[in-house]
N, C-alpha and C positions, 0 to 999 in steps of 0.2 A: 615273424618278429615285427612288432608294431612300434613305430616311431612316436615317442612322446611329443606333444605339441609344446612348442616354446611360447607361443602367445595365444591367449584366449580371446575369442571373439564369438559374437551371436550372430551377426548378420554379415552379409557379403560387404556392405559399405565398411563396417568396422575392419574387415580383413584388408580391404583395399587401403584404408587410411593407415593401418599398421605397416603395409608394404611400402607405401609412398614415404612414410617417415625413415623406414629402413634404408630406402634407395637414396633419400636426400642426404643422409648421414655418410653412407658410402659414396656418394658422388663427391661430397664436400672433402673427404679424406683423400680420396683419390686425385682431386684437383690439386690439393696442396702438395701431395706426395710427387705427382709427376712434373708440375710446373715449377715448384720451388724446392724439392727435396727436403720437405719438412713432414714429418711423422706427426699428425695431429691426434692426439687422444680424445676419445668421445666425449670426456668431460671437459675438454678444453675449447670445444666448438664454439661455445657463446663468447668466450674470450677472443677467439680469433675473428668472430663476426664483428665484434665491437671495435676491435684495433686492427682491422685489415689494411687500412691504408698505412697506418704507422708501421706495420710489419713489412709491408711490401717496399715502402721507402727506406726501411733500414737494412734491407737485404744486400743491396750493393756494398754498403760500408762494413758489413758484419764480418768479413774476412780481415779487413784491417784492424778491427777492434780486437779480433782474437789475437793478432800478432802483437799488439801494444803491450808494453810493460807498464804496470802502474806502480807508482812510488807510494809506500806507506806514508801517511802524514804523521811526522814526528813532532809537530807543534802541540798536538792535542795529548793531554795526559789525564 
C-alpha cells in the first residue's frame, strides 16, 4: 500500500522549505499550549503574532474578568 503525498515538491530545497514551515507552525502551537494553556488554531497564528504582547499581558487578569458579572446598560433604548 503506497502512501499518497500530502505536499508536492520538485526539489530537495522545496521539500525542506515545506518541512521548515510545518515545524515552525507546530512549534508555535506547542509553545502557546505548554506555556499558556491556549490552543491556537492554525488560522489564528497571524493574529497571535501581531497581538502577542497584549495577549500575554491580559492573561493574569483573564481569570478575574471571567468571574465578573456585567450589568446590562438600561439607559440605551
